[in-house]
Backbone as XML, in Angstrom:
<?xml version="1.0"?>
<chain id="A" units="angstrom">
  <residue number="1" name="UNK">
    <atom name="N" x="-23.027" y="8.821" z="1.894"/>
    <atom name="CA" x="-22.962" y="7.369" z="1.796"/>
    <atom name="C" x="-24.339" y="6.753" z="2.131"/>
  </residue>
  <residue number="2" name="UNK">
    <atom name="N" x="-24.887" y="5.971" z="1.234"/>
    <atom name="CA" x="-26.193" y="5.320" z="1.531"/>
    <atom name="C" x="-25.942" y="4.016" z="2.263"/>
  </residue>
  <residue number="3" name="UNK">
    <atom name="N" x="-26.987" y="3.597" z="2.966"/>
    <atom name="CA" x="-26.944" y="2.322" z="3.672"/>
    <atom name="C" x="-27.058" y="1.185" z="2.671"/>
  </residue>
  <residue number="4" name="UNK">
    <atom name="N" x="-26.545" y="0.039" z="3.010"/>
    <atom name="CA" x="-26.588" y="-1.079" z="2.034"/>
    <atom name="C" x="-25.262" y="-1.430" z="1.460"/>
  </residue>
  <residue number="5" name="UNK">
    <atom name="N" x="-25.262" y="-2.113" z="0.333"/>
    <atom name="CA" x="-24.035" y="-2.466" z="-0.332"/>
    <atom name="C" x="-23.363" y="-1.241" z="-0.895"/>
  </residue>
  <residue number="6" name="UNK">
    <atom name="N" x="-22.040" y="-1.064" z="-0.683"/>
    <atom name="CA" x="-21.344" y="0.069" z="-1.226"/>
    <atom name="C" x="-21.176" y="-0.058" z="-2.745"/>
  </residue>
  <residue number="7" name="UNK">
    <atom name="N" x="-21.076" y="1.100" z="-3.450"/>
    <atom name="CA" x="-20.868" y="1.050" z="-4.904"/>
    <atom name="C" x="-19.549" y="0.438" z="-5.246"/>
  </residue>
  <residue number="8" name="UNK">
    <atom name="N" x="-19.335" y="0.089" z="-6.504"/>
    <atom name="CA" x="-18.093" y="-0.514" z="-6.957"/>
    <atom name="C" x="-16.923" y="0.433" z="-6.738"/>
  </residue>
  <residue number="9" name="UNK">
    <atom name="N" x="-17.166" y="1.762" z="-6.846"/>
    <atom name="CA" x="-16.096" y="2.715" z="-6.657"/>
    <atom name="C" x="-15.430" y="2.626" z="-5.316"/>
  </residue>
  <residue number="10" name="UNK">
    <atom name="N" x="-16.216" y="2.275" z="-4.276"/>
    <atom name="CA" x="-15.674" y="2.132" z="-2.923"/>
    <atom name="C" x="-14.638" y="1.018" z="-2.861"/>
  </residue>
  <residue number="11" name="UNK">
    <atom name="N" x="-14.950" y="-0.112" z="-3.507"/>
    <atom name="CA" x="-14.000" y="-1.231" z="-3.587"/>
    <atom name="C" x="-12.732" y="-0.835" z="-4.271"/>
  </residue>
  <residue number="12" name="UNK">
    <atom name="N" x="-12.875" y="-0.055" z="-5.412"/>
    <atom name="CA" x="-11.703" y="0.341" z="-6.158"/>
    <atom name="C" x="-10.807" y="1.279" z="-5.283"/>
  </residue>
  <residue number="13" name="UNK">
    <atom name="N" x="-11.451" y="2.226" z="-4.615"/>
    <atom name="CA" x="-10.678" y="3.132" z="-3.764"/>
    <atom name="C" x="-9.957" y="2.353" z="-2.682"/>
  </residue>
  <residue number="14" name="UNK">
    <atom name="N" x="-10.678" y="1.440" z="-2.062"/>
    <atom name="CA" x="-10.086" y="0.649" z="-0.950"/>
    <atom name="C" x="-8.934" y="-0.189" z="-1.486"/>
  </residue>
  <residue number="15" name="UNK">
    <atom name="N" x="-9.097" y="-0.794" z="-2.668"/>
    <atom name="CA" x="-7.998" y="-1.642" z="-3.199"/>
    <atom name="C" x="-6.801" y="-0.756" z="-3.563"/>
  </residue>
  <residue number="16" name="UNK">
    <atom name="N" x="-7.002" y="0.447" z="-4.083"/>
    <atom name="CA" x="-5.931" y="1.315" z="-4.430"/>
    <atom name="C" x="-5.176" y="1.766" z="-3.149"/>
  </residue>
  <residue number="17" name="UNK">
    <atom name="N" x="-5.945" y="2.094" z="-2.099"/>
    <atom name="CA" x="-5.272" y="2.453" z="-0.850"/>
    <atom name="C" x="-4.425" y="1.359" z="-0.284"/>
  </residue>
  <residue number="18" name="UNK">
    <atom name="N" x="-5.008" y="0.112" z="-0.311"/>
    <atom name="CA" x="-4.258" y="-1.013" z="0.204"/>
    <atom name="C" x="-2.992" y="-1.302" z="-0.606"/>
  </residue>
  <residue number="19" name="UNK">
    <atom name="N" x="-3.078" y="-1.198" z="-1.924"/>
    <atom name="CA" x="-1.906" y="-1.469" z="-2.759"/>
    <atom name="C" x="-0.857" y="-0.387" z="-2.588"/>
  </residue>
  <residue number="20" name="UNK">
    <atom name="N" x="-1.281" y="0.878" z="-2.389"/>
    <atom name="CA" x="-0.329" y="1.944" z="-2.142"/>
    <atom name="C" x="0.395" y="1.691" z="-0.863"/>
  </residue>
  <residue number="21" name="UNK">
    <atom name="N" x="-0.312" y="1.321" z="0.228"/>
    <atom name="CA" x="0.334" y="1.007" z="1.480"/>
    <atom name="C" x="1.322" y="-0.149" z="1.333"/>
  </residue>
  <residue number="22" name="UNK">
    <atom name="N" x="0.912" y="-1.232" z="0.623"/>
    <atom name="CA" x="1.817" y="-2.338" z="0.418"/>
    <atom name="C" x="3.055" y="-1.897" z="-0.358"/>
  </residue>
  <residue number="23" name="UNK">
    <atom name="N" x="2.877" y="-1.053" z="-1.348"/>
    <atom name="CA" x="4.027" y="-0.642" z="-2.192"/>
    <atom name="C" x="4.937" y="0.184" z="-1.352"/>
  </residue>
  <residue number="24" name="UNK">
    <atom name="N" x="4.422" y="1.071" z="-0.526"/>
    <atom name="CA" x="5.246" y="1.950" z="0.351"/>
    <atom name="C" x="6.046" y="1.054" z="1.356"/>
  </residue>
  <residue number="25" name="UNK">
    <atom name="N" x="5.354" y="0.086" z="1.965"/>
    <atom name="CA" x="6.050" y="-0.801" z="2.929"/>
    <atom name="C" x="7.166" y="-1.576" z="2.239"/>
  </residue>
  <residue number="26" name="UNK">
    <atom name="N" x="6.868" y="-2.120" z="1.075"/>
    <atom name="CA" x="7.863" y="-2.905" z="0.295"/>
    <atom name="C" x="9.018" y="-2.038" z="-0.083"/>
  </residue>
  <residue number="27" name="UNK">
    <atom name="N" x="8.766" y="-0.814" z="-0.577"/>
    <atom name="CA" x="9.895" y="0.078" z="-0.978"/>
    <atom name="C" x="10.737" y="0.427" z="0.230"/>
  </residue>
  <residue number="28" name="UNK">
    <atom name="N" x="10.086" y="0.665" z="1.403"/>
    <atom name="CA" x="10.878" y="0.964" z="2.577"/>
    <atom name="C" x="11.742" y="-0.205" z="2.989"/>
  </residue>
  <residue number="29" name="UNK">
    <atom name="N" x="11.212" y="-1.422" z="2.900"/>
    <atom name="CA" x="12.026" y="-2.573" z="3.300"/>
    <atom name="C" x="13.192" y="-2.726" z="2.315"/>
  </residue>
  <residue number="30" name="UNK">
    <atom name="N" x="12.950" y="-2.597" z="1.000"/>
    <atom name="CA" x="14.034" y="-2.719" z="0.058"/>
    <atom name="C" x="15.053" y="-1.649" z="0.282"/>
  </residue>
  <residue number="31" name="UNK">
    <atom name="N" x="14.648" y="-0.396" z="0.624"/>
    <atom name="CA" x="15.576" y="0.697" z="0.865"/>
    <atom name="C" x="16.437" y="0.426" z="2.087"/>
  </residue>
  <residue number="32" name="UNK">
    <atom name="N" x="15.798" y="-0.098" z="3.181"/>
    <atom name="CA" x="16.521" y="-0.399" z="4.397"/>
    <atom name="C" x="17.522" y="-1.551" z="4.173"/>
  </residue>
  <residue number="33" name="UNK">
    <atom name="N" x="17.079" y="-2.577" z="3.428"/>
    <atom name="CA" x="18.018" y="-3.660" z="3.142"/>
    <atom name="C" x="19.216" y="-3.207" z="2.307"/>
  </residue>
  <residue number="34" name="UNK">
    <atom name="N" x="18.955" y="-2.385" z="1.307"/>
    <atom name="CA" x="20.058" y="-1.839" z="0.448"/>
    <atom name="C" x="20.949" y="-0.952" z="1.296"/>
  </residue>
  <residue number="35" name="UNK">
    <atom name="N" x="20.426" y="-0.101" z="2.154"/>
    <atom name="CA" x="21.215" y="0.779" z="3.000"/>
    <atom name="C" x="22.034" y="-0.066" z="3.987"/>
  </residue>
  <residue number="36" name="UNK">
    <atom name="N" x="21.441" y="-1.131" z="4.518"/>
    <atom name="CA" x="22.130" y="-1.979" z="5.492"/>
    <atom name="C" x="23.335" y="-2.689" z="4.812"/>
  </residue>
  <residue number="37" name="UNK">
    <atom name="N" x="23.103" y="-3.150" z="3.577"/>
    <atom name="CA" x="24.196" y="-3.811" z="2.840"/>
    <atom name="C" x="25.333" y="-2.800" z="2.476"/>
  </residue>
  <residue number="38" name="UNK">
    <atom name="N" x="24.935" y="-1.590" z="2.123"/>
    <atom name="CA" x="25.944" y="-0.592" z="1.758"/>
    <atom name="C" x="26.782" y="-0.218" z="2.997"/>
  </residue>
  <residue number="39" name="UNK">
    <atom name="N" x="26.138" y="-0.082" z="4.148"/>
    <atom name="CA" x="26.826" y="0.384" z="5.320"/>
    <atom name="C" x="27.697" y="-0.721" z="5.923"/>
  </residue>
  <residue number="40" name="UNK">
    <atom name="N" x="27.551" y="-1.952" z="5.484"/>
    <atom name="CA" x="28.304" y="-2.998" z="6.099"/>
    <atom name="C" x="29.735" y="-2.985" z="5.567"/>
  </residue>
</chain>
């Protein structure tokens, strides 16, 4: 990694990681809500 402004690829990788984490969290919330409603 060079000093200075990071290449565009770094931004893409970071955005992908953030969106994957958001998708996993959202899927987990939806799964918990569905399981909670089913168990009621």
